[in-house]
C-alpha positions as CSV (number, residue, x, y, z in Angstrom):
1,M,-0.1,-0.1,-0.1
2,D,2.6,2.3,0.8
3,T,4.3,1.6,-2.5
4,A,1.5,2.3,-4.4
5,M,0.7,5.7,-2.5
6,T,4.5,6.8,-2.9
7,E,4.0,6.1,-7.0
8,T,0.9,8.2,-6.8
9,Q,2.6,11.3,-4.8
10,T,5.6,11.1,-7.3
11,T,3.6,10.7,-10.6
12,G,0.5,12.8,-9.6
13,S,-2.9,11.8,-11.1
14,K,-3.0,13.7,-14.4
15,L,-6.1,12.1,-15.2
16,K,-8.0,14.7,-13.4
17,W,-7.4,16.6,-16.4
18,L,-9.7,14.9,-18.7
19,W,-12.4,17.1,-17.5
20,L,-10.7,19.6,-20.0
21,A,-10.7,16.8,-22.9
22,V,-14.5,16.6,-22.1
23,L,-15.3,20.3,-22.3
24,V,-13.3,20.6,-25.9
25,I,-15.6,17.8,-27.0
26,I,-18.6,19.6,-25.4
27,I,-17.7,23.0,-27.0
28,D,-16.6,21.4,-30.5
29,L,-19.5,19.5,-30.9
30,G,-22.0,22.0,-29.8
31,T,-20.3,24.6,-32.4
32,K,-20.4,22.0,-35.2
33,A,-24.3,21.8,-34.4
34,M,-24.9,25.3,-34.5
35,A,-22.9,25.9,-37.6
36,T,-24.9,23.0,-39.4
37,A,-27.8,24.6,-38.4
38,M,-27.7,28.3,-39.1
39,L,-24.8,28.2,-42.2
40,T,-25.7,27.1,-45.5
41,Y,-23.1,24.9,-47.0
42,A,-20.3,26.6,-48.6
43,T,-21.9,30.0,-48.3
44,P,-19.3,32.5,-46.8
45,V,-21.1,34.6,-44.1
46,P,-18.7,37.5,-43.2
47,V,-17.9,38.2,-39.8
48,F,-15.1,40.8,-39.7
49,P,-12.3,41.5,-42.8
50,M,-10.4,38.4,-42.9
51,F,-12.9,35.8,-41.4
52,N,-16.0,34.1,-42.5
53,L,-18.2,31.4,-41.0
54,T,-18.2,28.8,-43.8
55,L,-19.9,25.6,-43.4
56,L,-17.6,22.9,-45.0
57,H,-17.5,19.1,-44.9
58,N,-14.2,17.5,-44.8
59,T,-14.0,13.8,-45.5
60,G,-9.8,13.9,-45.5
61,A,-7.8,15.0,-42.6
62,A,-5.8,18.1,-41.8
63,F,-5.9,20.5,-45.1
64,S,-8.3,18.0,-46.6
65,F,-5.5,15.5,-47.1
66,L,-6.8,12.2,-48.6
67,A,-10.2,14.0,-49.1
68,G,-10.4,12.5,-52.7
69,A,-9.9,9.0,-51.6
70,D,-12.5,6.5,-52.1
71,G,-14.1,6.4,-48.5
72,W,-11.6,4.0,-46.9
73,Q,-10.1,7.3,-45.4
74,R,-12.9,7.7,-43.0
75,W,-12.4,4.6,-41.4
76,F,-8.6,4.9,-41.4
77,F,-8.7,8.3,-39.6
78,V,-11.3,7.0,-37.2
79,V,-8.8,4.1,-36.3
80,L,-5.6,6.3,-36.1
81,A,-7.3,8.7,-34.1
82,L,-8.6,6.0,-31.3
83,G,-5.1,4.6,-31.3
84,V,-3.3,7.8,-30.8
85,S,-6.0,8.6,-28.4
86,C,-5.2,5.5,-26.2
87,V,-1.5,6.3,-26.5
88,L,-2.3,9.9,-24.8
89,V,-4.4,8.6,-22.2
90,Y,-1.5,6.3,-21.2
91,W,1.4,8.9,-21.6
92,L,-1.3,11.2,-19.2
93,R,-1.6,8.7,-16.6
94,N,2.5,8.4,-16.4
95,L,3.0,11.9,-16.3
96,K,5.2,13.1,-13.2
97,R,3.4,15.5,-10.8
98,H,5.3,18.6,-11.9
99,E,4.1,18.2,-15.9
100,T,1.0,20.0,-15.8
101,W,1.6,21.9,-18.8
102,M,2.2,18.7,-20.6
103,A,-1.2,17.3,-19.3
104,V,-2.9,20.3,-20.5
105,A,-1.5,19.7,-24.2
106,I,-1.9,16.1,-24.2
107,V,-6.0,16.7,-23.2
108,L,-6.3,19.2,-25.8
109,I,-5.1,17.1,-28.4
110,L,-7.0,14.2,-27.2
111,G,-10.3,16.4,-26.9
112,G,-9.7,17.6,-30.7
113,A,-9.3,14.3,-31.9
114,L,-12.4,12.6,-30.1
115,G,-14.5,15.5,-31.3
116,N,-13.1,14.9,-34.8
117,V,-13.6,11.2,-34.3
118,Y,-17.4,11.8,-33.5
119,D,-18.0,13.5,-36.9
120,R,-16.4,10.8,-38.7
121,V,-18.3,8.1,-37.4
122,V,-21.8,9.8,-37.3
123,H,-21.5,12.2,-40.5
124,G,-18.7,10.6,-42.4
125,Y,-17.1,13.8,-42.6
126,V,-15.7,16.4,-40.3
127,V,-17.7,19.6,-40.0
128,D,-15.7,22.6,-40.4
129,F,-16.7,26.2,-40.4
130,L,-14.0,28.5,-39.1
131,H,-12.6,30.4,-42.5
132,F,-9.7,32.8,-42.7
133,Y,-8.5,34.5,-45.9
134,W,-6.3,37.4,-47.0
135,R,-7.1,38.8,-50.1
136,D,-7.2,35.9,-52.5
137,W,-5.6,33.4,-50.4
138,H,-8.0,31.3,-48.3
139,F,-6.6,29.2,-45.2
140,P,-8.1,25.7,-45.1
141,A,-11.7,25.9,-43.0
142,F,-11.4,24.3,-39.4
143,N,-13.2,23.9,-36.2
144,I,-12.7,24.0,-32.7
145,A,-11.4,20.3,-32.6
146,D,-8.7,21.3,-34.8
147,T,-7.8,24.4,-32.7
148,A,-7.6,22.4,-29.4
149,I,-5.2,19.9,-31.2
150,T,-3.2,22.6,-32.8
151,I,-2.9,24.5,-29.5
152,G,-2.2,21.4,-27.8
153,A,0.7,20.5,-30.1
154,A,2.1,24.0,-30.0
155,M,2.3,23.3,-25.9
156,M,4.2,20.4,-26.8
157,I,6.6,21.8,-28.8
158,L,7.3,24.7,-26.2
159,D,7.6,22.1,-23.6
160,M,10.3,20.4,-25.5
161,F,12.1,23.9,-25.5
162,R,11.6,24.4,-22.1
163,N,12.9,21.0,-20.9
164,S,15.8,21.3,-23.3
165,D,16.5,24.6,-21.7
166,R,16.6,23.3,-18.1
167,E,18.6,20.1,-19.1
168,G,20.9,22.5,-20.5
169,D,21.1,24.6,-17.4
170,G,21.5,21.3,-15.1
171,D,24.6,20.3,-17.5
172,A,26.1,23.6,-16.9
173,E,25.8,23.3,-13.1
174,R,27.1,19.8,-13.1
175,S,30.4,20.8,-14.9
176,E,31.1,23.5,-12.4
């Protein structure tokens, strides 16, 4: 019992952050339902300069990768996202107590991935509606799930730099 208690104290229970993944899923699915109910497919609704709400359906992955495939990509992306989600939960479970930043990054990615998985399973495509542009250049439309995934990935990259700085400081201190 003492060993289990000590392990929990050093690793911490980062699974408590799963509420954030659930929040991402709720906001994502809610905004997609609103976009589907209120927008006409492929008809931009200007919100402010350089930003429209435009309802689109993406059968591919990021930037419509494989959107033109024969349909096999739907289940490929579902299986891939579910596999990655399992890895993320395992990773989250094994984080150390002080790794809160990484825990938040992981659950943002997890929530975004599962929000898009829901769309793929239920609709056969991902609902996108956030559309930024500059003059004649248009960034591919995306959704809240994609935003959470991007923020989580950016946090992971920043964490790698933060940790490499700490390791570098430790090396300098050891050499003195």
